[in-house]
C-alpha positions as CSV (number, residue, x, y, z in Angstrom):
1,M,0.0,0.0,0.0
2,K,2.8,2.4,0.8
3,S,4.4,1.6,-2.6
4,L,1.2,2.5,-4.4
5,A,0.9,5.8,-2.4
6,S,4.4,6.6,-3.2
7,I,3.6,6.0,-7.0
8,R,0.5,8.2,-6.8
9,E,2.5,11.0,-5.1
10,A,5.5,10.8,-7.5
11,F,3.3,11.0,-10.7
12,N,0.8,13.4,-9.2
13,F,-2.1,10.9,-9.8
14,R,-5.7,11.9,-9.0
15,P,-8.3,9.5,-7.5
16,G,-9.1,6.7,-9.9
17,E,-6.2,7.4,-12.4
18,L,-3.7,4.8,-11.3
19,K,-5.5,1.7,-12.9
20,M,-6.4,3.6,-16.0
21,V,-2.8,4.7,-16.5
22,A,-1.6,1.2,-15.7
23,W,-3.6,-0.4,-18.5
24,S,-2.6,2.4,-20.9
25,F,1.0,1.9,-20.0
26,L,0.8,-1.9,-20.8
27,Y,-1.2,-1.2,-23.9
28,F,1.6,1.1,-25.4
29,F,4.3,-1.3,-24.0
30,S,2.8,-4.2,-25.9
31,L,2.2,-2.1,-29.1
32,L,5.7,-0.9,-29.4
33,T,7.4,-4.2,-28.4
34,S,5.5,-5.7,-31.3
35,Y,6.6,-3.0,-33.7
36,Y,10.3,-2.8,-32.6
37,M,10.7,-6.6,-33.1
38,L,9.8,-5.9,-36.7
39,R,11.6,-2.6,-37.2
40,P,15.3,-3.8,-37.4
41,V,14.1,-6.4,-40.0
42,R,12.5,-3.7,-42.0
43,E,15.5,-1.5,-41.9
44,Q,17.9,-4.2,-43.1
45,M,15.4,-5.0,-46.0
46,G,15.3,-1.3,-46.9
47,V,19.2,-1.3,-47.2
48,A,19.1,-4.6,-49.0
49,S,16.9,-3.0,-51.6
50,G,19.5,-0.4,-52.2
51,V,19.7,3.2,-50.7
52,D,19.0,4.5,-54.1
53,N,15.6,2.7,-54.1
54,L,14.5,4.0,-50.7
55,Q,12.5,6.9,-52.1
56,W,10.4,4.4,-54.3
57,L,9.8,2.5,-51.0
58,F,8.5,5.6,-49.4
59,T,6.4,6.5,-52.5
60,G,4.9,3.1,-52.4
61,T,4.0,3.5,-48.7
62,L,2.2,6.9,-49.5
63,A,0.2,5.2,-52.2
64,V,-0.8,2.4,-49.9
65,M,-1.6,5.0,-47.3
66,L,-3.9,6.9,-49.8
67,L,-5.7,3.6,-50.7
68,V,-6.1,2.5,-46.9
69,Q,-7.3,5.9,-45.7
70,P,-10.9,5.7,-47.1
71,I,-11.2,2.2,-45.9
72,Y,-10.2,3.3,-42.4
73,G,-12.6,6.3,-42.7
74,K,-15.4,3.9,-43.6
75,I,-14.7,1.6,-40.7
76,V,-14.7,4.4,-38.2
77,S,-17.8,6.0,-39.6
78,S,-19.7,2.8,-39.6
79,F,-18.8,0.9,-36.4
80,P,-18.6,1.9,-32.7
81,R,-15.3,2.3,-31.1
82,K,-15.7,-0.9,-29.2
83,V,-15.7,-2.8,-32.4
84,F,-13.2,-1.0,-34.7
85,L,-10.4,-0.6,-32.1
86,P,-10.0,-4.3,-31.5
87,F,-10.5,-5.2,-35.1
88,I,-7.7,-3.0,-36.3
89,Y,-5.1,-4.9,-34.1
90,L,-6.6,-8.2,-35.0
91,F,-6.2,-7.4,-38.6
92,F,-2.5,-6.3,-38.3
93,A,-1.7,-9.3,-36.2
94,S,-3.1,-11.7,-38.8
95,N,-1.0,-9.9,-41.4
96,I,2.1,-10.6,-39.3
97,V,1.3,-14.2,-39.3
98,L,0.9,-14.3,-43.0
99,F,4.4,-12.7,-43.4
100,Y,5.8,-15.3,-41.2
101,F,4.5,-18.0,-43.6
102,L,5.7,-16.2,-46.6
103,F,9.2,-15.5,-45.3
104,S,9.5,-19.2,-44.2
105,R,9.0,-20.2,-47.8
106,Y,10.5,-17.3,-49.7
107,D,13.4,-16.0,-47.5
108,Q,15.5,-14.1,-50.2
109,N,12.7,-12.8,-52.3
110,V,13.3,-9.0,-53.1
111,I,9.7,-8.3,-54.0
112,L,8.4,-9.8,-50.7
113,A,11.2,-7.7,-48.8
114,R,10.0,-4.6,-50.4
115,T,6.4,-5.4,-49.7
116,F,7.2,-6.1,-46.0
117,F,9.0,-2.7,-45.8
118,I,6.0,-0.8,-47.1
119,W,3.6,-2.8,-45.0
120,V,5.6,-2.2,-41.7
121,S,5.7,1.6,-42.6
122,V,2.0,1.6,-42.8
123,F,1.5,-0.7,-39.8
124,N,3.4,1.3,-37.3
125,L,1.7,4.6,-38.1
126,F,-1.8,3.3,-38.0
127,I,-1.4,1.3,-34.8
128,V,0.3,4.2,-32.9
129,S,-2.1,6.8,-34.3
130,V,-5.2,4.8,-33.2
131,F,-3.6,4.3,-29.8
132,W,-3.1,8.1,-29.2
133,S,-6.5,8.9,-30.6
134,Y,-7.9,6.5,-27.9
135,M,-5.8,8.3,-25.2
136,A,-6.8,11.8,-26.3
137,D,-10.4,10.6,-26.1
138,I,-10.4,9.2,-22.5
139,Y,-7.9,11.7,-21.0
140,N,-8.5,15.5,-21.0
141,R,-6.0,18.1,-21.5
142,E,-4.9,18.6,-18.0
143,Q,-4.5,14.9,-17.5
144,G,-2.7,14.6,-20.8
145,K,0.0,17.2,-19.7
146,R,0.5,15.3,-16.5
147,L,0.2,11.7,-17.7
148,F,1.1,11.3,-21.4
149,G,4.7,11.3,-20.7
150,L,4.4,8.4,-18.3
151,I,2.0,6.5,-20.7
152,A,4.5,7.2,-23.4
153,A,7.2,5.6,-21.2
154,G,5.4,2.3,-21.5
155,G,6.0,2.5,-25.2
156,S,9.7,3.3,-24.7
157,I,10.1,0.3,-22.3
158,G,8.4,-1.8,-25.0
159,A,10.6,-0.2,-27.7
160,I,13.6,-1.3,-25.6
161,T,12.2,-4.7,-25.1
162,G,11.6,-5.2,-28.9
163,P,15.2,-4.6,-30.0
164,L,16.5,-6.6,-27.1
165,L,14.5,-9.6,-28.1
166,T,15.6,-9.0,-31.7
167,V,19.2,-8.9,-30.9
168,T,19.1,-11.9,-28.5
169,L,16.8,-14.2,-30.7
170,V,17.5,-13.2,-34.4
171,K,20.5,-15.5,-34.9
172,D,18.8,-18.6,-33.2
173,L,15.2,-18.1,-34.5
174,G,15.7,-16.1,-37.6
175,S,13.7,-13.1,-38.6
176,A,10.7,-14.9,-39.7
177,R,9.9,-16.7,-36.4
178,L,10.4,-13.4,-34.5
179,M,7.2,-12.3,-36.3
180,L,5.0,-14.7,-34.3
181,V,6.2,-13.3,-31.1
182,S,5.6,-9.8,-32.3
183,A,2.0,-10.8,-33.3
184,A,1.4,-12.2,-29.8
185,F,2.3,-8.8,-28.3
186,L,0.0,-7.0,-30.6
187,L,-2.8,-9.3,-29.7
188,F,-2.4,-8.5,-26.0
189,C,-3.2,-4.9,-27.0
190,I,-6.9,-6.1,-27.4
191,V,-6.9,-7.2,-23.9
192,C,-5.9,-3.7,-22.8
193,I,-8.6,-2.0,-25.0
194,Y,-11.2,-4.1,-23.4
195,A,-9.9,-3.3,-19.9
196,L,-10.0,0.4,-20.7
197,R,-13.5,0.4,-21.9
198,R,-14.8,1.2,-18.4
199,Y,-13.1,4.6,-18.7
200,A,-14.5,5.3,-22.2
201,G,-17.7,6.6,-20.7
202,R,-15.8,9.6,-19.3
203,S,-15.2,10.9,-22.9
204,R,-17.8,12.8,-24.8
205,V,-18.2,10.2,-27.4
206,N,-20.6,7.1,-27.0
207,P,-18.5,4.0,-27.4
208,E,-21.6,2.1,-28.3
209,A,-22.5,4.2,-31.3
210,P,-20.7,4.8,-34.7
211,M,-19.4,8.4,-35.3
212,G,-20.9,8.7,-38.7
213,G,-19.5,11.1,-41.3
214,S,-18.0,10.5,-44.7
215,V,-15.0,8.3,-45.5
216,L,-13.0,11.3,-46.4
217,E,-13.9,13.3,-43.4
218,G,-10.4,13.4,-41.8
219,F,-9.1,15.2,-44.9
220,Q,-12.1,17.5,-44.9
221,L,-11.7,18.4,-41.3
222,V,-8.1,19.5,-42.1
223,L,-9.2,21.6,-44.9
224,K,-11.7,23.5,-42.8
225,S,-9.6,24.0,-39.6
226,R,-6.6,26.3,-39.4
227,Y,-5.5,24.6,-36.2
228,L,-5.5,21.3,-37.7
229,Q,-3.6,22.7,-40.7
230,F,-0.8,23.9,-38.4
231,I,-0.6,20.5,-36.8
232,A,-0.3,18.9,-40.3
233,L,2.3,21.5,-41.3
234,I,4.6,20.7,-38.3
235,T,4.1,16.9,-38.7
236,F,5.1,17.4,-42.4
237,F,8.3,19.4,-41.3
238,A,9.1,16.8,-38.6
239,T,8.9,13.9,-41.0
240,L,10.7,15.9,-43.8
241,T,13.7,16.5,-41.6
242,G,13.5,13.0,-39.9
243,T,13.6,11.1,-43.2
244,F,16.4,13.4,-44.5
245,L,18.3,12.1,-41.6
246,Y,17.3,8.6,-42.1
247,F,18.6,8.7,-45.7
248,M,21.9,10.1,-44.5
249,Q,22.1,7.3,-41.9
250,A,21.4,4.6,-44.4
251,T,24.2,6.0,-46.6
252,L,26.7,5.8,-43.9
253,V,25.6,2.4,-42.7
254,Q,26.0,1.0,-46.2
255,Q,29.5,2.5,-46.2
256,Y,30.5,1.2,-42.8
257,F,28.9,-2.2,-42.7
258,H,28.4,-4.7,-45.4
259,D,26.9,-7.9,-43.7
260,P,23.1,-7.9,-43.6
261,A,23.0,-9.5,-40.1
262,M,25.5,-6.8,-38.8
263,Q,23.3,-4.1,-40.4
264,T,20.3,-5.5,-38.6
265,Q,22.2,-5.5,-35.2
266,V,23.4,-1.9,-35.8
267,F,19.9,-0.7,-36.4
268,A,18.7,-2.6,-33.3
269,K,21.4,-1.1,-31.1
270,I,20.6,2.4,-32.3
271,D,17.0,1.6,-31.4
272,L,18.1,0.4,-27.9
273,A,20.2,3.6,-27.2
274,T,17.3,5.8,-28.5
275,N,14.6,4.3,-26.4
276,S,16.8,4.2,-23.3
277,L,17.4,8.0,-23.6
278,T,13.7,8.4,-24.4
279,L,12.8,7.1,-20.9
280,L,14.7,10.0,-19.4
281,F,12.5,12.5,-21.3
282,Q,9.2,10.7,-20.5
283,L,9.7,10.0,-16.8
284,V,11.6,13.0,-15.8
285,L,11.7,15.9,-18.3
286,T,8.6,15.8,-20.2
287,P,6.1,16.0,-17.2
288,V,8.0,19.0,-15.9
289,L,8.3,20.8,-19.2
290,L,4.7,20.2,-20.1
291,T,3.3,21.4,-16.7
292,R,5.8,24.2,-16.0
293,W,7.0,25.6,-19.3
294,R,5.1,27.5,-21.9
295,F,3.5,25.1,-24.3
296,A,4.8,26.9,-27.4
297,L,8.3,26.7,-26.2
298,V,8.1,23.0,-25.6
299,L,6.9,22.4,-29.1
300,A,9.7,24.5,-30.4
301,L,12.5,22.8,-28.5
302,I,13.1,19.6,-30.6
303,P,13.2,21.4,-34.0
304,V,15.9,23.9,-32.5
305,A,17.8,20.8,-31.3
306,M,17.5,19.2,-34.8
307,S,18.9,22.5,-36.4
308,I,21.9,22.2,-34.1
309,G,22.3,18.5,-34.8
310,F,22.3,19.0,-38.6
311,T,24.9,21.8,-38.2
312,A,27.1,19.4,-36.1
313,L,26.7,16.7,-38.8
314,A,27.8,19.2,-41.5
315,L,30.9,20.1,-39.6
316,L,31.9,16.5,-38.8
317,P,30.1,14.0,-41.2
318,V,31.1,10.7,-39.6
319,F,29.2,7.8,-38.5
320,M,29.4,8.3,-34.7
321,V,28.2,11.9,-35.0
322,M,25.4,10.6,-37.1
323,V,24.4,8.1,-34.5
324,T,24.6,10.7,-31.7
325,V,22.3,13.2,-33.7
326,Q,19.8,10.4,-34.6
327,V,19.7,9.1,-31.1
328,I,19.0,12.6,-29.7
329,R,16.5,13.3,-32.4
330,R,14.4,10.3,-32.0
331,S,14.5,10.2,-28.2
332,G,13.4,13.9,-28.1
333,A,10.8,13.1,-30.7
334,Y,9.3,10.2,-28.9
335,G,10.0,11.4,-25.4
336,L,8.9,15.0,-25.7
337,L,7.5,16.0,-29.1
338,N,5.1,13.2,-29.5
339,P,3.4,13.5,-26.1
340,S,3.2,17.3,-26.8
341,M,1.6,16.7,-30.1
342,N,-1.0,14.5,-28.6
343,V,-1.8,17.1,-26.0
344,L,-2.9,19.3,-29.1
345,Y,-5.7,16.9,-29.8
346,T,-7.2,17.1,-26.3
347,V,-8.9,20.4,-27.3
348,V,-10.7,19.2,-30.4
349,D,-13.8,17.0,-30.9
350,E,-14.0,13.2,-31.4
351,R,-14.1,13.2,-35.1
352,A,-10.9,15.2,-35.3
353,K,-9.2,12.9,-32.8
354,Y,-9.9,9.7,-34.8
355,K,-10.2,11.0,-38.3
356,A,-8.3,14.0,-38.8
357,K,-5.5,12.9,-36.6
358,N,-5.3,9.6,-38.3
359,F,-5.2,11.4,-41.8
360,I,-2.4,13.7,-40.4
361,D,-0.4,10.8,-38.7
362,T,-0.5,8.6,-41.8
363,V,-1.0,10.5,-45.1
364,I,0.7,13.7,-44.2
365,Y,3.4,11.9,-42.3
366,R,4.3,9.7,-45.4
367,A,3.8,12.6,-47.8
368,G,6.7,14.1,-45.7
369,D,8.7,10.9,-46.3
370,V,8.1,11.0,-50.0
371,A,8.9,14.6,-50.4
372,S,12.1,14.2,-48.2
373,G,13.2,11.1,-50.2
374,W,12.8,12.7,-53.6
375,T,14.3,15.9,-52.5
376,Y,17.3,14.2,-50.9
377,R,17.7,12.1,-54.0
378,Q,17.7,15.1,-56.4
379,L,19.9,17.3,-54.1
380,S,22.5,14.5,-53.6
381,H,23.3,14.7,-57.3
382,F,25.0,18.1,-56.8
383,L,25.3,18.6,-53.1
384,G,27.7,16.9,-50.8
385,F,26.9,15.3,-47.4
386,S,27.7,18.5,-45.4
387,A,25.6,20.7,-47.6
388,L,22.7,18.3,-47.3
389,A,23.0,18.6,-43.6
390,L,22.9,22.3,-43.8
391,V,19.6,22.0,-45.8
392,G,18.2,20.0,-42.9
393,A,19.3,22.6,-40.4
394,T,17.5,25.4,-42.4
395,V,14.3,23.4,-42.7
396,S,14.4,22.6,-38.9
397,L,14.5,26.4,-38.2
398,V,11.3,27.0,-40.4
399,W,9.8,24.1,-38.4
400,A,10.6,25.7,-35.0
401,A,8.9,28.9,-36.0
402,V,5.7,27.1,-37.1
403,A,5.7,25.0,-33.8
404,W,5.9,28.2,-31.8
405,R,2.9,29.6,-33.6
406,L,1.0,26.4,-33.1
407,G,1.7,26.3,-29.5
408,T,0.3,29.8,-29.0
409,M,-2.9,28.7,-30.9
410,S,-3.3,25.7,-28.6
411,E,-2.9,27.8,-25.4
412,Y,-5.7,30.1,-26.8
413,K,-8.0,27.2,-27.5
414,R,-7.5,25.9,-24.0
415,A,-8.2,29.3,-22.5
416,Q,-11.4,29.6,-24.6
417,I,-12.5,26.2,-23.4
418,E,-11.8,27.1,-19.8
419,K,-13.7,30.3,-20.2
420,T,-16.8,28.4,-21.6
421,N,-16.7,25.9,-18.9
422,T,-16.5,28.5,-16.0
423,G,-19.0,30.8,-17.8
């Protein structure tokens, strides 16, 4: 009992929040354990396909996103939350099992490898977007600022567990059999969803009724809302700079490491270092920054750090500097930027949370990938590595300015909601 009291005090829990957060924590832990068991395999397959072909893989991912988005919109519009949330995870788990059988039979098939790369790139965005839509639905803004960092830490522990399992088991089991373990973790997410259903009644949407609306409503909502447009814009810039760095990383990995198994281990170790540092943000820094600092400043921190990192890479373009910048960028994004971005959705309605958010998190995100991939490809013909890093630094500064503006807009919306509630 004393230990529970200490936990409540340490994380400033309100009455009734501890079990709710615990299930949310387990949910995100299982989700990212599943994904991060697949991610190193995807990265190795991307390198095996050729760094020069990565922009085509990102283009293919965007094309699949555009095809899937109306289907997702139809499901969300037609079925209640208690139906479509478990269905999404069951569908993706069955996909993983299918890939296990395919890789068991066609291990070195290039088309299958590229298909898997695209599938994982779609899979990770959908499952994480749906998770945070659900969190923004059952937690309010004040709770989100206090608790989203802690909930995100569950994902980081899962993201550490996934690479550890991959590094430990990949040589004995092979990549294909690891997929079955990944599928099992994903299926446990459904258990967590059902456990959290008791808290869904606290949100403003009825979990027993469909939301209605058109299959393209997510896109339509973004067109109509300046606030959502700014969220889409900083999502685009974040993806643009992140993918730029991803291509630069792939170039150096290909130069430094030639064995596919070694490449997989290198990517897994980068993931491990990233997610270990992410925990520091989520458990220590993020709750303090979100509750004590101005929200606009918190949103602008990561793009400013990215600009500094790109500049450092331009001055010293070697593998260890790349790893350092990549680890800082990803840990800052997962540990601070993502919880902050999800707080933005606590002041919008349910259709924006489930439809507009998913459109931004998938289509806009992958559009940034594609734009970055082709831009990097074209610029690399006449710019050197250092010059490309300076391009990334400049874009990051623009991203910081947009993030500051969005933060002030969010603060205004929160004030208007509080004024309405007290009035």
